N, C-alpha and C positions, 0 to 999 in steps of 0.2 A: 671148604666142605661143599659137598654136592647135596643140598638139602632135598629131602623127599617128603617131609611132613610125616604125620602119624599114619603110617600104613599098617594094615593088618599083618600080624606075624603069628604063625602057628608053631607049636612045639608038640611033643607027644601028648601032653595032658592039658595044654592051655591054648586059648586064643587071646592074643593081645590085640585090642581093637580100640577104635575111637569111642568115646562116651557119646551117648544120646540122652536127651532129656528124660526119657522113661527109666534111665538107670538110677535116678535120684533116690527112689524108695529103697532099692537094694543097697546102694552105697551108704545111706543113712543107717539102715539096719545092720549092715555087715562090718562097717569100720568107722565112718566119720563121726559117730557119736560115742565111740568107745574110748574111755580114758586110758585103758591099758595100751591101746594102739598109739595114742598121741603123747604118752608120757615123756618121750625123749624127742618129740618133734617140735617144729616151730609154730604150729597152729593148735589151737585148743579144740577139744571135741565140739562138734556142732550141737547147739542147744535145741535145734528143731530142724525139721525137714526143709523149711524155707531157706536156711543157710546152705544146705547141701545143694538145693536147686539153683541157688544163685551162683555157687562155685562152678557147678557143671555147665550152667548157661555160659559162663565166661569161657570155659574150656571149649565148648562147642563153637562159640564165636571165633576163638583163636585158631581153630583148625583151618581157617582161610590162609594162615601164614605157613609158608613151606618150611620154616625153621621152628615150628612149634611141635613138641613131642609130648603127648600125654596119653598113655594107654590105660584102658580098663583091663584088669586081669580077670579072665573068665575061665573057670574050670570046665572043660568039655563035658564032663559027667554031670555038671550042675545046670545044664541048659545055658541060658544067656545072661544070668545074673552076675554082675561083677562082684568079686570078693576083695578087691584092692586096686592099687594103681602103681604104675611105674612111669617116671617122667624125667625129662631134662629140667633140672632146677637152675642151672647156670650154663652159659656157653661163651666161648671166646673164639671168634672167627680167626683172629690173627694167629692163634696157637692151634687151631683145629681141635679144640678141646670141648668136651661136654662133661657136665657133672650130673650124675644120676641120683635120684631119690626114689624111694619106694615105701609102701606100707600095705599090709594086708590085714584083714580081720583076724583077731586073736584066735578064733576058732580054727584057723588054717595055719597057725604057726607050727614050726618043727616038722613040716611035711615036704620040704624041698621045693615048695612052690615059688617062693621069691627067688631062689637061686636059679630055677629053671627059666623064669621070666627074665632075670637079669642077664643070664648067659645068652638068651636070644636077642636081647637088646644090644649087647656088646657086639655080637656077630653083625647085626644090622648096621651099627654105626661104623665099624671098621670096614666091612665089605661093600656097603652101598653108599654111605654118606662120606666115607673116606676120612673119618676122624683120625687124628694122630694120638690123642690121649683121652682116655675115659677115666674119670675119677669119681670117688664117692667118699663121703665122710660120715662119721657117727659119733655120738657121745660115747666116750670110752666105757661108761657104765652100762651101755646097751651092747653087751658082748655078742649077742646073737646077730646083730646087724653086721658086725665085723666078720663073723663066721660066713655070712652070705658072700661078702666081698672076697674073702680068701678062697672060698669054694669056686668062685667064678674067675680065679686067676689074678686078682688084683694083689699088688704088693703093698705091704704096710710101709708108709713113708715117715711116719712120726706123728707126734701130738702137737697140734697147734694150740697153744695155751690161751685159754679164755678168748677163743676166736669165733664162737658161735653163741647163739641164744636159743633156748628151747623152753618148754614148760617147766624146766628145772631152774631157769634163770640164765645167767651168763655161764657158759660151759666150755670145756675143752673140746676139741674136735680131733678125732683120730682120722688121718688122711690115708687113703689107699688109691692106687692107680694101676692101670695097665696101658702100655704103649702099643701102637700098631705093630711095630717090629717084634714085640714079644708075642702078640696074638698070632701073627702069621708064621712065627718060628715053631709053633706047636706041631 
């Protein structure tokens, strides 16, 4: 892959950009402390602002790496306050593969925001980074996450039994993917 790092991406409604330390307050208020958001995720809601600051500081430091991808999702109409995040959670250089994870504050669910962000990230990885496979997975009980994947053109590949862990414990993982050849055939 030809890594570019976390560069700014714009869509009709969104700006996907790097986090800055001043995003900590909005991140904590908008999603990191929300148990509804983290119900099916691998991390627990942040107990206080200090935890969110620590995580964002780690991301800010990691932007020095050209293979680190962590975007703040910002609604253009909301100014500069992030409402969620989308990132590469795993990558495999030999396979030219990235796995994407995302979450947004529950106030912004069911508005097509995550799908818009994911579609933009897919285009970035296929067109600029030259990935061959983009995948994502979710707990099968979190059906709305699967709908985002389907809306973005990913194909359901199957259920990986007891292959993940979340705030629900050991869970199944529904795997979806899209290949470069499928993306460019559209």
